[in-house]
N, C-alpha and C positions, 0 to 999 in steps of 0.2 A: 418570586414568589416562594419557590422551594427553599431559597436560603432564609427567608423569613421564618417559614415554618421550622426549619433545622434549628435556627437560633432559639426560638421559643421552647422548642423541645429540650434542647440542650440546657438551657437556663432551669427549667422545670425539674430536669433530672438532678442537676446540681443542688438546687434549692431542696428538693426531697431527700437527698442523700444527706445533706447537711443538717437538716431537721431530724432525720432518724439518728445521725451521730449525737445530736443534742439529747434526743430522748434516751438513747442508749447510756450515755454519760449519767443522765439524771437516774436511770435504773441501777446502774453500778454503784452510784453515790448511797441510794437508800439501801442496796444489798450490803455494802461495806458497813453503814451504820448499824443495821440489824445484826449482822455477824459479829460486830465488836462488843455487842451487848448481850447476845443470845445466851451466852454460858452463865451469865448472872440472873437470867429469868428465874423466878421462884414465885411461891404463893404471895409474896408481898408486892410484886411489881408486875406480874404476868398480864394484868388487866390493862395497865398503861401501855405495856410492849405491844400487846395484840391490837390494840385500838389504834397505834401508831402505824403498823405495818400490814394489818389485814382489812379488806373490805368487810363491811357488816354481813354481806352474804358469802363470805369465804367458805370454802371446804377444804379440809386437810384429809388425805388419804394415807394414813400411817400403815406401815407393813404389820400384817397379821392381826388387823383390827378393822372394825367398821368406819365409815367416813365420819368425821367430825364436823358438824354443820353449824356455821354461824360463830360470831365472836365470842359469845357467851361459852359455848361448848369448848372452843379452842382454849379459852382462858382457863376453864376447869381441867383440860388436859395438861396444859403447861404448869399448872400450880402442883400437879401431882407428878410431873416429870422429874426423874432423877437428876441431880446436878451433873453438869458436864465440864470436862476439863480437856484441853488440848483439841478443841473443835477447830477443824480446818475445812475450808470449802475452796475448791479451785474450779474456775469457770472453764467450761468447754464451749459453750454456744449461747448466744443471745440474739434473738430476731425480734424486730418490732414490725408490727403491722397495724397501723392506725392507733387506736386507743388500746390495743392489747399487745402484750409482748410474751415471749416464753424465754425461760433461761434453763440451761441444763448444766449442772455442776456435779463435781465429784466431791465426796466429803469423807472426813474421817474423825473418829471422836473417841475418847476414853470416858467411861461412866465408872466412877468410883463406887462401887456397891458395898454397903455395909456388911462386914464379917465375910468378905469374898474377895477374891482377887479381881481388881479392877477389870472391866469389860471393855475391850477394844473392838471397834468396828469400822467399816468402811462401806461406801455404797455410792449410790447416785441420787440427786435430788432434781425434781422437775417442778418449776414454778411457772405459773401463768399470772402475768401481771395484767392489772386494768388501771388506766389512767383515770383519775376521778375529775369531777367537774372543776376543782379548784387547781388542777394541773399536777397533783401529786401522783405518784405511782404506788399502788398497794397491791398486796398479794390477793389474788381472787382464787386461785386453786393451788394446792402443793400436794405433790406425792414424793415419797422417797422409799428406797428399798436398801436392804443390806446386801453385800457382797458374799456374806457368809452363808453356807448351805443350811437348809433346814436340818436339825438335829435328827439322826436316824433313831427310831424308838427300838429298844431291844425287846421289850415285853408288849406285844401287841395284843390287844383284846380279842377274843374268839367269839 
């Protein structure tokens, strides 16, 4: 009896871990697709891009700004986002738990600002993915921050 229980348990563990590996591979694939096209997101294609990668009730938490709630608001944010060059994202951690997963990556970017020296930044991004009824993984929550310190104001109001 003990051997039967052990065999059943070991099969479940292998099956569960292989299912998790399949889900992780699916998330990595979606991540790579999104990252390969994010530098080209602009006012003309932001809607299509957001609907492909974000849930309808997604919330984005950009640094130094209030949360951006829902696809429509995320589209508006991205339509006005400055163009990016040299965007790189390097994975740190990906954990799947059922129909949700979180992903932690480090990123770097150059923003070519008009009439200014291009702005270079690095930071960390944290995504929570939600598996949809059709099996697709989409972003449900996103937060990122910059590694750069907040500028110190020299003239402080009294």
